[in-house]
C-alpha positions in Angstrom: 0.0 0.0 0.0 1.4 3.4 -1.0 1.6 6.3 1.4 -1.2 8.2 -0.3 -3.5 5.1 -0.1 -2.6 4.6 3.5 -3.4 8.2 4.3 -6.8 7.9 2.7 -7.5 4.8 4.7 -6.4 6.5 7.9 -8.7 9.5 7.0 -11.6 7.1 6.4 -11.0 5.3 9.7 -10.7 8.7 11.6 -13.9 9.9 10.1 -15.7 6.7 11.1 -14.5 7.3 14.7 -15.7 10.9 14.6 -19.0 9.7 13.2 -19.3 7.4 16.3 -18.5 10.3 18.6 -21.0 12.5 17.0 -23.7 9.8 17.3 -22.9 9.4 20.9 -23.2 13.1 21.4 -26.7 13.0 19.7 -25.5 14.9 16.6 -27.0 12.3 14.4 -27.3 14.1 11.1 -23.6 15.0 11.1 -22.7 11.5 12.1 -24.8 10.0 9.3 -23.2 12.3 6.7 -19.7 11.3 7.8 -20.8 7.7 7.7 -22.0 8.1 4.2 -18.7 9.6 3.1 -16.8 6.7 4.5 -19.1 4.1 3.1 -18.7 5.7 -0.4 -14.9 5.4 -0.2 -13.8 2.2 -2.0 -11.8 0.5 0.7 -11.0 -3.2 0.4 -9.8 -3.2 4.0 -13.4 -2.7 5.1 -14.0 -6.4 4.4 -11.4 -7.3 7.0 -12.4 -4.7 9.7 -12.1 -6.0 13.2 -15.5 -7.3 14.3 -15.4 -5.2 17.5 -15.0 -2.0 15.3 -17.7 -3.1 13.0 -20.1 -3.6 15.9 -19.3 -0.1 17.3 -20.0 1.4 13.8 -23.2 -0.6 13.4 -24.3 0.4 16.9 -23.7 4.1 16.3 -25.4 4.0 12.9 -28.4 2.2 14.4 -28.6 4.9 17.1 -28.6 7.6 14.6 -31.1 5.8 12.4 -33.4 5.4 15.4 -33.1 9.1 16.3 -33.6 10.4 12.8 -35.9 7.9 11.3 -35.1 5.9 8.2 -35.9 8.6 5.6 -33.9 11.4 7.3 -31.0 9.0 8.1 -30.8 7.7 4.5 -30.9 11.3 3.2 -28.0 12.3 5.4 -26.0 9.3 4.5 -26.7 10.1 0.8 -25.5 13.7 1.3 -22.3 12.4 2.8 -21.8 9.9 0.0 -21.5 12.8 -2.4 -18.4 14.0 -0.6 -14.8 12.9 -1.2 -12.9 12.0 1.9 -11.0 15.3 1.7 -14.3 17.2 1.5 -15.7 15.1 4.4 -12.6 16.0 6.5 -13.2 19.6 5.7 -16.9 19.3 6.6 -15.8 17.7 9.9 -13.3 20.6 10.6 -16.1 23.1 10.1 -18.6 21.4 12.4 -19.4 23.6 15.4 -20.8 21.2 17.9 -22.1 22.9 21.0 -20.1 22.0 24.1 -22.0 20.8 27.2 -21.9 23.7 29.6 -24.1 22.0 32.3 -22.4 22.3 35.6 -24.3 19.7 37.7 -26.3 16.5 37.2 -26.1 13.6 34.8 -25.8 15.9 31.8 -22.5 17.3 33.1 -20.8 13.9 33.2 -18.9 12.4 30.3 -20.3 9.1 28.9 -17.6 7.2 30.7 -18.2 8.9 34.0 -21.9 8.2 33.7 -21.3 4.6 32.8 -19.0 4.2 35.8 -21.6 5.7 38.1 -24.3 3.5 36.6 -22.3 0.3 37.2 -21.5 1.3 40.8 -25.1 2.1 41.4 -25.9 -1.5 40.1 -23.7 -2.8 42.9 -20.5 -3.5 41.1 -17.3 -2.9 43.1 -14.5 -0.6 41.8 -12.4 -3.6 40.6 -15.5 -5.1 38.8 -16.2 -1.8 37.1 -12.5 -1.5 36.1 -12.6 -5.0 34.6 -15.9 -4.3 32.8 -14.7 -1.0 31.3 -11.1 -2.0 30.7 -9.6 0.6 33.0 -7.7 0.8 36.2 -9.3 1.0 39.6 -7.7 4.4 40.2 -9.4 5.6 37.0 -12.7 4.3 38.3 -12.1 6.3 41.6 -11.3 9.4 39.6 -14.5 9.1 37.6 -16.5 8.5 40.8 -14.9 11.5 42.4 -16.0 13.8 39.6 -19.4 12.3 39.7 -19.6 13.3 43.4 -18.4 16.8 42.6 -21.2 17.0 40.1 -23.8 16.3 42.8 -24.1 12.5 42.2 -24.9 10.2 45.1 -22.4 7.6 44.0 -19.9 6.5 46.7 -16.4 5.2 45.8 -15.6 1.9 47.4 
């Protein structure tokens, strides 16, 4: 693979990742457009994508489809499919996604902090949460501490 082809594949992979992030942040139209641009890119490596990455991409696409409805989702994917990867990267750079300015409550937590808090609330110990989310127990404690600062009633163990 030449360096130019490798750069294009890296760009497509990065845009897929950004699409997943946008879907997680409930920016579904933008996520679907980037997904459409990536799907339109002829990439033989897509047939050998790691199953875990394919599942993440399918999950985020499904989330966006559910949020937008089939017609709006398909329209956004179609709009993205008209973009070259370079144009999709430019589109991505121009996105102005509002940052969360909430200071307290669940909305102030990152998705990971919220997930850690949920698992602890379900009764999992810090080591169990760490194993579930593939992080260290000190990282779990850090997330729980921030949850507490945000007014959560989750106690570190």
